[in-house]
Biotite code that builds the C-alpha atoms (Angstrom):
import biotite.structure as struc

atoms = struc.array([
    struc.Atom([-19.272, 1.476, -15.778], chain_id="A", res_id=1, res_name="UNK", atom_name="CA", element="C"),
    struc.Atom([-21.510, 1.833, -12.740], chain_id="A", res_id=2, res_name="UNK", atom_name="CA", element="C"),
    struc.Atom([-20.629, 3.796, -9.644], chain_id="A", res_id=3, res_name="UNK", atom_name="CA", element="C"),
    struc.Atom([-19.331, 1.706, -6.730], chain_id="A", res_id=4, res_name="UNK", atom_name="CA", element="C"),
    struc.Atom([-21.758, 0.992, -3.934], chain_id="A", res_id=5, res_name="UNK", atom_name="CA", element="C"),
    struc.Atom([-21.230, 2.203, -0.398], chain_id="A", res_id=6, res_name="UNK", atom_name="CA", element="C"),
    struc.Atom([-20.283, -1.347, 0.652], chain_id="A", res_id=7, res_name="UNK", atom_name="CA", element="C"),
    struc.Atom([-17.719, -1.600, -2.160], chain_id="A", res_id=8, res_name="UNK", atom_name="CA", element="C"),
    struc.Atom([-16.177, 1.724, -1.148], chain_id="A", res_id=9, res_name="UNK", atom_name="CA", element="C"),
    struc.Atom([-16.051, 0.632, 2.494], chain_id="A", res_id=10, res_name="UNK", atom_name="CA", element="C"),
    struc.Atom([-14.397, -2.682, 1.539], chain_id="A", res_id=11, res_name="UNK", atom_name="CA", element="C"),
    struc.Atom([-11.849, -0.846, -0.628], chain_id="A", res_id=12, res_name="UNK", atom_name="CA", element="C"),
    struc.Atom([-10.954, 1.537, 2.209], chain_id="A", res_id=13, res_name="UNK", atom_name="CA", element="C"),
    struc.Atom([-10.574, -1.395, 4.602], chain_id="A", res_id=14, res_name="UNK", atom_name="CA", element="C"),
    struc.Atom([-8.264, -3.172, 2.119], chain_id="A", res_id=15, res_name="UNK", atom_name="CA", element="C"),
    struc.Atom([-6.127, -0.044, 1.687], chain_id="A", res_id=16, res_name="UNK", atom_name="CA", element="C"),
    struc.Atom([-5.874, 0.494, 5.454], chain_id="A", res_id=17, res_name="UNK", atom_name="CA", element="C"),
    struc.Atom([-5.024, -3.178, 5.960], chain_id="A", res_id=18, res_name="UNK", atom_name="CA", element="C"),
    struc.Atom([-2.258, -2.946, 3.344], chain_id="A", res_id=19, res_name="UNK", atom_name="CA", element="C"),
    struc.Atom([-0.777, 0.220, 4.850], chain_id="A", res_id=20, res_name="UNK", atom_name="CA", element="C"),
    struc.Atom([-0.893, -1.193, 8.389], chain_id="A", res_id=21, res_name="UNK", atom_name="CA", element="C"),
    struc.Atom([0.612, -4.514, 7.300], chain_id="A", res_id=22, res_name="UNK", atom_name="CA", element="C"),
    struc.Atom([3.468, -2.759, 5.494], chain_id="A", res_id=23, res_name="UNK", atom_name="CA", element="C"),
    struc.Atom([3.939, -0.453, 8.474], chain_id="A", res_id=24, res_name="UNK", atom_name="CA", element="C"),
    struc.Atom([4.255, -3.430, 10.834], chain_id="A", res_id=25, res_name="UNK", atom_name="CA", element="C"),
    struc.Atom([6.442, -5.413, 8.436], chain_id="A", res_id=26, res_name="UNK", atom_name="CA", element="C"),
    struc.Atom([8.948, -2.579, 8.122], chain_id="A", res_id=27, res_name="UNK", atom_name="CA", element="C"),
    struc.Atom([8.664, -1.689, 11.831], chain_id="A", res_id=28, res_name="UNK", atom_name="CA", element="C"),
    struc.Atom([7.620, 1.840, 10.918], chain_id="A", res_id=29, res_name="UNK", atom_name="CA", element="C"),
    struc.Atom([6.211, 4.254, 13.467], chain_id="A", res_id=30, res_name="UNK", atom_name="CA", element="C"),
    struc.Atom([4.444, 6.308, 10.824], chain_id="A", res_id=31, res_name="UNK", atom_name="CA", element="C"),
    struc.Atom([2.974, 5.774, 7.378], chain_id="A", res_id=32, res_name="UNK", atom_name="CA", element="C"),
    struc.Atom([1.156, 7.865, 4.812], chain_id="A", res_id=33, res_name="UNK", atom_name="CA", element="C"),
    struc.Atom([-0.484, 6.975, 1.537], chain_id="A", res_id=34, res_name="UNK", atom_name="CA", element="C"),
    struc.Atom([-1.767, 8.667, -1.575], chain_id="A", res_id=35, res_name="UNK", atom_name="CA", element="C"),
    struc.Atom([-3.867, 7.346, -4.433], chain_id="A", res_id=36, res_name="UNK", atom_name="CA", element="C"),
    struc.Atom([-3.310, 8.751, -7.918], chain_id="A", res_id=37, res_name="UNK", atom_name="CA", element="C"),
    struc.Atom([-6.684, 7.781, -9.378], chain_id="A", res_id=38, res_name="UNK", atom_name="CA", element="C"),
    struc.Atom([-5.936, 9.072, -12.862], chain_id="A", res_id=39, res_name="UNK", atom_name="CA", element="C"),
    struc.Atom([-2.869, 6.844, -13.278], chain_id="A", res_id=40, res_name="UNK", atom_name="CA", element="C"),
    struc.Atom([-4.099, 4.091, -10.923], chain_id="A", res_id=41, res_name="UNK", atom_name="CA", element="C"),
    struc.Atom([-0.976, 4.308, -8.762], chain_id="A", res_id=42, res_name="UNK", atom_name="CA", element="C"),
    struc.Atom([-0.959, 3.744, -5.002], chain_id="A", res_id=43, res_name="UNK", atom_name="CA", element="C"),
    struc.Atom([1.871, 5.403, -3.079], chain_id="A", res_id=44, res_name="UNK", atom_name="CA", element="C"),
    struc.Atom([2.814, 4.315, 0.429], chain_id="A", res_id=45, res_name="UNK", atom_name="CA", element="C"),
    struc.Atom([5.372, 6.270, 2.452], chain_id="A", res_id=46, res_name="UNK", atom_name="CA", element="C"),
    struc.Atom([6.924, 4.474, 5.416], chain_id="A", res_id=47, res_name="UNK", atom_name="CA", element="C"),
    struc.Atom([9.091, 5.884, 8.164], chain_id="A", res_id=48, res_name="UNK", atom_name="CA", element="C"),
    struc.Atom([12.402, 4.036, 8.480], chain_id="A", res_id=49, res_name="UNK", atom_name="CA", element="C"),
    struc.Atom([12.331, 2.575, 4.979], chain_id="A", res_id=50, res_name="UNK", atom_name="CA", element="C"),
    struc.Atom([15.815, 4.009, 4.398], chain_id="A", res_id=51, res_name="UNK", atom_name="CA", element="C"),
    struc.Atom([17.106, 1.345, 6.802], chain_id="A", res_id=52, res_name="UNK", atom_name="CA", element="C"),
    struc.Atom([16.371, -1.362, 4.200], chain_id="A", res_id=53, res_name="UNK", atom_name="CA", element="C"),
    struc.Atom([18.061, -2.178, 0.913], chain_id="A", res_id=54, res_name="UNK", atom_name="CA", element="C"),
    struc.Atom([15.989, -2.403, -2.274], chain_id="A", res_id=55, res_name="UNK", atom_name="CA", element="C"),
    struc.Atom([16.327, -6.198, -2.179], chain_id="A", res_id=56, res_name="UNK", atom_name="CA", element="C"),
    struc.Atom([15.093, -6.328, 1.424], chain_id="A", res_id=57, res_name="UNK", atom_name="CA", element="C"),
    struc.Atom([12.136, -4.088, 0.582], chain_id="A", res_id=58, res_name="UNK", atom_name="CA", element="C"),
    struc.Atom([11.196, -6.327, -2.358], chain_id="A", res_id=59, res_name="UNK", atom_name="CA", element="C"),
    struc.Atom([11.599, -9.471, -0.244], chain_id="A", res_id=60, res_name="UNK", atom_name="CA", element="C"),
    struc.Atom([9.369, -8.134, 2.542], chain_id="A", res_id=61, res_name="UNK", atom_name="CA", element="C"),
    struc.Atom([6.743, -6.351, 0.433], chain_id="A", res_id=62, res_name="UNK", atom_name="CA", element="C"),
    struc.Atom([6.249, -8.787, -2.463], chain_id="A", res_id=63, res_name="UNK", atom_name="CA", element="C"),
    struc.Atom([4.335, -11.463, -0.521], chain_id="A", res_id=64, res_name="UNK", atom_name="CA", element="C"),
    struc.Atom([2.122, -8.820, 1.105], chain_id="A", res_id=65, res_name="UNK", atom_name="CA", element="C"),
    struc.Atom([1.292, -7.126, -2.193], chain_id="A", res_id=66, res_name="UNK", atom_name="CA", element="C"),
    struc.Atom([0.586, -10.423, -3.950], chain_id="A", res_id=67, res_name="UNK", atom_name="CA", element="C"),
    struc.Atom([-1.992, -11.406, -1.309], chain_id="A", res_id=68, res_name="UNK", atom_name="CA", element="C"),
    struc.Atom([-4.226, -8.390, -1.832], chain_id="A", res_id=69, res_name="UNK", atom_name="CA", element="C"),
    struc.Atom([-6.511, -7.888, -4.791], chain_id="A", res_id=70, res_name="UNK", atom_name="CA", element="C"),
    struc.Atom([-6.302, -4.130, -5.193], chain_id="A", res_id=71, res_name="UNK", atom_name="CA", element="C"),
    struc.Atom([-6.884, -2.766, -8.684], chain_id="A", res_id=72, res_name="UNK", atom_name="CA", element="C"),
    struc.Atom([-3.845, -0.528, -9.075], chain_id="A", res_id=73, res_name="UNK", atom_name="CA", element="C"),
    struc.Atom([-1.510, -0.436, -12.050], chain_id="A", res_id=74, res_name="UNK", atom_name="CA", element="C"),
    struc.Atom([1.370, 0.087, -9.655], chain_id="A", res_id=75, res_name="UNK", atom_name="CA", element="C"),
    struc.Atom([2.054, 0.248, -5.923], chain_id="A", res_id=76, res_name="UNK", atom_name="CA", element="C"),
    struc.Atom([5.074, 2.346, -5.009], chain_id="A", res_id=77, res_name="UNK", atom_name="CA", element="C"),
    struc.Atom([6.685, 2.237, -1.576], chain_id="A", res_id=78, res_name="UNK", atom_name="CA", element="C"),
    struc.Atom([8.726, 5.292, -0.603], chain_id="A", res_id=79, res_name="UNK", atom_name="CA", element="C"),
    struc.Atom([10.561, 6.488, 2.507], chain_id="A", res_id=80, res_name="UNK", atom_name="CA", element="C"),
    struc.Atom([8.771, 9.003, 4.698], chain_id="A", res_id=81, res_name="UNK", atom_name="CA", element="C"),
])
């Protein structure tokens, strides 16, 4: 497999930032952090105020956002900050 180009890396970073900012706005969070576990292909997003939502509400809000993006992760996990 070839190494990603600079443009591909830039596009990936923009997609990740867009996802984090969209989730942050959707959950009305003041702060967000993220971490990428490259080995296991897992993307973790921590959002302030996530404890204010039930699991069903989180799924209802996040599912349409996550389905719109084409990020190559095995799993995206949203956690409270």
